[in-house]
N, C-alpha and C positions, 0 to 999 in steps of 0.2 A: 253244439252250442257251447259246451265247455271249452272246446278247442278255440272257438272264436273269441271267447272271453279271455282265454290265456294269451292269444295273440295280441288282443287289445291291451292287456295288462303289460305285456313285454314292450309293446310300442309306446305305451304311456310312460313306462319306466325309462326307456331309451331317450324319449324327449326330455324327461326331467333331468336325466344324467347329462344329456347334451347341453341343456340350459345351464346346469351347474358348472360345466367346463367353460362355457362362453361368458358367463357373468363376470368373472374376474377381469377379462380383457375390456369389457365395457366399463367396469369400475376403474381400471387403470386410466382410461381415457378421461374420466371425470374427476379423479382425485387430484388434490393440489400437488404442485411441484414443490418439494421441500428443499429449502436452501439453508444449510447450516452457516451461521455467522459467528466466527470466533473473534472476539473483539475485546481489547483491554479498556473497558469503559470506565474503570476506576484504577487508581494506583498512579505511580510516578510517571508512567508512559502513556497517560490517558488522553493527552491533548489532541493528538492526531486521530485517535480512535473515535472520540466524540464527534468530531467533524465528519469523519468517514461514515459514521453511523447515520448522520443526516442524509448523506448521499445515497447510501444503501436503502434506507427506508423510503426515501422519496422515489427512487426508481421502482421499488416494489409496488408502492401505492399507485404510481403512474401506470404501470403495466396492468395491474389489477383493475383499475378504473376503466381501462380500454378493453376489458374482457379477458385479460390473461394472455397466455401464450398458447395459440391454437385452441382456445377455449378453456384452458386449464389455469386456474389462479395460482399465484405464488404464495407459499407459506414460509415466513422467515422464522427460523429457530435460532435464537440468539443466546450465546453463552459469554459471560464476562470472565475473561481469564485473569484480570487484574495485573496483567503483565508478567505472570508467573508461568514459566515453562512447564512445571509439574501440573498446574491446573489446565494448561493448554493440551497436554497429553491426555489427561483424564477426560476432558470435554470432547476431544477428537474421537476418542474411543466410544464415548457415549453417543455422539452424533452418528458415527458410522455403524455401530452395532446394535444400539438400543433404539435410537430415534430413526435409524435407517433413512437418513436424508439422501436426496439425489445428488446434491452438490455441496461443496463447502467453499466459502470465501474466508480468507485469512489463514492463520492468525495475523494480527496487525504487525507485530514486531518480529524481527528476524530471529531473535533468540528463542522465542516461542515456536516459530515456524520450523527451525532446525530440529526441534524435538517432535513436532506434530506431523510434519509432512510425510515422514516414512510410514506412519500409521495409516494415514489416508491413502497412501500409495498401495499399501498391502491390502486395503479394503477395496481398491479399484475405483474409488470415488473421484470424479473430476474435481479439481481444485483450482480456484483462481488465487494465485500467489500475490500477496501485496507486501511481502518482505523483500528487502533489497539484496541481502547477502547472496553472492553469485551461486553458492553451492545449493541453493534451494530449488534450482531447476536443473534437471538432467533427464533427457529423453529416454535413457535406458533405465535409470533407477526409479524415476518418477514420471512415467510416460503420460499421465493425465494431469500433471501440475503445470499450468500455463501462467506465466507472470504477466501482470498488468502494469505494475509500477516500473520505473526505471531501475536499473541494477546499481549496486554499490560501485562497480567499476565505472559506470557512467558518471555518477556523482563525483567520485574521487578524481577521475580524469578531468572533468570539467573544472573542479577547484584547483587541481595541480596546474593545469594549463593557464588558468587565470593568474595564479601567483607567479609562475615562472616566466610566462610569455608576455603578460600584460603589465603586472606590477613590477616585474624584473627583480624579484626577491628570491633568494635561495637559502637564507639562514632561517630554518623553519622549526618551530616547536609544535609537536603534535600532542593533542590531549583527547583521550577517549574515556569512556566509562568502563566499569568492570563487568558489564553484562556480556552475554555471548555476542551480541551485535558489536558493542564497543571494542571488545578484544579482537574479534575477527577483522574489523574495519581498520583499526590502527595498524595491525600487521599488514593488511593489504595496502594501505596508504604508504607505509614505509617501503614496501616492495616496489610499488609503482614509481615512487620518487627515485629509488635506487636505479631503476631502468633508465632514468633520465640523468643519472650521474649525481644525484643529490642525496646526502645523508642528513637526516634531521639533527639539529644541534641539541635537541631535548625531546624526549618522548615519555609519556606517563599515562597510566590508567588510574582513574579516580572513582571511588564509590559514588554513585549518583546522589546519595543523600548526605555526603560530607558537607558540612556547613562552612568551614574556614579553608579557603584555597590560597591563602597568602603564601604558604611555603611553596606550592607547585608553581604559581605564577611568578613568584620571586626567582625560582630556579630557572625558569624559562628566560626571564629577563637577564639574569646573570650569565646565562649561556650565550648571550648575544643574539637571541632570536629577533628577526625583523618582522615576523608574522606568526600568528597563532592559528593553527588549523585544528578545528574541533570536529570530532566524529562521535557524536552522541545524540540520541533523540530525547534525552531527559532535559526538559526545558528548565527545571530548577537548577541543574548543574550549569547549563549554558548561561542562565541569568547571573549566577554567581561568578562565572568566569569573566563576563563583561563588567560586572560591578567591581570585582577585584582589580582588573586592569584599569578601570576608571579611577578608583580610589588611589591607585599607585601613580596616577598621572602618566601612564605609559600608553601612548597613543599609537600602538602598532595595529595594523589591520588584523581582523579576525575573519577567517574564511572557512567555510565547511558545510556541515549538514544543513538541509533545508529548515530544520527546526529553529535555526538561528534567527530566522525572520518571522517566526510565528508570533501572533498577537500575545500569547501568554508571556513571552519574553518582555514585551513592552511593559506589562504590569508588574514585572519583578525588578525593574531597574530602579536604582536609587536616584538616578538623574536621567532625563530623556537623552541627553547628549552621549551617554554611555553606549547608545546604539549606533552612534556615528562610526564610520570606517569599518562597517561590518557587512560581509557579503556571504551569500549562500548559493549553493547549487539549486537551480529552479528550472522552469519550463516555459517554452515559447507560448503555450496556451494560456498561461497565467501572467504573461508580461504585458504591461501597458505600453502601447506604441507612442511615437512622437506626438500624435494627436490626442493622446489621453484615452485611447480606446482599447478594448480587449478584442481578441478574435471573435467572430460572429457566433460560433457554437458556444463559446464560453459565456458570452453575454446573454444568449438565449436561456441557458440554464440558470444563470444568476437571476435573471428577471423572473423565472418560474419559481425559484426557491425563496426569493426575498420575502414574499408575503408570509411564509411560514416562519421566518426569522424576525418578524416584527418590522420588516421593511429595511433591515440593515444587515450587512454581512460583516461580522466581526471575527470570522475564522479565516485562516489561510485557505482560500477557496479550492486549491488543488486537492486538498484532502477530500472535500465534498465531491469534487469531480471524479476522483479515483473511486470512491465508494459507489457513486452513480454508475460509472463505466463498468465496474465489476459485475453488476447485475445485468447491464445491457449486453455485455460480452456473452453471458449465459443465455440471454434471450436470443442473440444472434446464432449461437451454437445450436440451440434446441431447434430453432426454425430451419437452419441449414441441414441439420441431421434428420429432421422430421420426427424426432422422438427424444426421450431422455436416456436412451440406451448409452451407457458409458463409452463403449467402443465407438459408436456412431458419433458421439459428441467429440471424442478425441480426434477422430478423422476430420470432422468438420472444422475444428480449430487448426489442425495441421494444414488445412487447405485455405486458411483465411489470410488474405493479403489486402492491405489498404482499407481496413475497417475504420471508418471515420467516426469517432466519438468525441468526447469533450476534452478529456485530459490529453489525449494524443490520437494519432492514427496508427492502429495496431497491425502487425504482420507476424505470423508464426510460420513454422514449417515442420516437416517430419524430424528434422535434426535441430530445431531451434524452438525453445520454449520462452524466449524473451521477446515480448512484443513491442517494446518502446524503442523508437529510432534515435540514434545518436544525435542527429541534427536538431532534435527538439530540446536538448539540454542548453540552458543559458545560465549565466551568473546574474543574480539580482542584488540590488542594493537594499539592505534590510529595512532602513527607516523610511521607506517610501510607500508603506502599506496604504492601499486605497481599495475599498470594496473587495478585499480578499486577494488582490494581486499586487504586483510590484513593478518598478521600473528596472530597466537593465542597469547593471553596474557600469561605471565609466570604462572607456577604452575598448568597448566591444563593437 
C-alpha cells in the first residue's frame, strides 16, 4: 500500500514538474510582443518624431484591433530621448536589459542612432533603423539592424543631381548643423560633390540654436554661391536660413534635407514668399501627380488617419508613413519567421524582397540592410504642400 502511495506521489510530482516546465511556453504564446520606441518627442529635432509617433501608434492600434500578430497583442514602450544622444544610450540600455523588449524602432535622429545602435546590436535585439547616416547599417557589425528610411547617400545624391544636372549650377554653399548628423552629412556631401569634380565655394556648420545667421549667409553670398545646400533636420535653423536669405534679397535656390519642406518651416517664415525657390529630397510615394493624386497606398493610409487628426493632415505625411511602415515591417517579419526569435526575424528580413507598404517597397538581403530603392527618390518643390505631400520640382 505504501509502495502504491509512493508511486502515486512520484507520478503526481512528475506531472506537477512537467506542468511547470510547459507553462512558460504557453505564457510566451500569450504575452504581448514588446516594441521599444526611441523617439525625440520634445526638443529642437522633434518635428519629424511627433509625426512618426502618429504613424507608429496608428499601426500598433490597427494591428491590436485586428487581434494582434498570431494572436499576440503589441505593447509599445516609448521613451522620449529629447534629441540627446546620451539619453538615447541610456534608454536603449533600459529597453534592452531592464524592459527586455523584443524589438526596437529608432532612435529617430542619426546622431542618437550612432550612439544607441551598437548597444542594441550587442543585446541582439532586432532594430528598425530610421536614421539616414550610412554607417548605421552594417550586416557584420549590426546584423539585426534593418533600415526603413532612405539613406543619407540617397538624399544627397538626389539633391546633388538636381543642382548639377537640372539647375546647371556648380557654385555651391553647404550649410549643416553641429550635431552628429549635420557634421557627418556635410562631410559626405562635400565628398560626393568632389567625386563629380565640384568643390563648394563655402561650407559651414552652425549650432542649431544660433539666432543670427547674417554672418554665415553673408559669407556664402560673398563667396559667389549660386545655390545653398542645407543638411540639417533642425527646422528652426532651416527657417532662419530662409528668412536671412529673404531679408538679404538674395534669391538663390535652397536645396537639401527633406525638413526644408516640412510645415513647421512655413510657420517660421517672416514672409510666405521666403519659401519660394526651395527644393528638398523627397519620395515618389508622397508626390502629387499631374492629376493632383497620390499613389493609392498613400491615399488609403491618409484616409484612415485623417479622422484621428481632425480631418486634416498638417504634417509632412511621409514621416507618418515611415512610422506606420516601421511597425508593419515587424509584423511582416514576425509572421514570416513564425516567432519573435531574433535569429529567425533576422533571417526573415534578409529574405524579404518587394514588401509593398506605404512609404516605399522594401527589399533587404544577407549583405544589404538598406531597404529603400534609389528610384523612389524625387526632388519636391517646398511651397506646394497639400495634405502632407508635394509636387515635383521643375525640370524632372
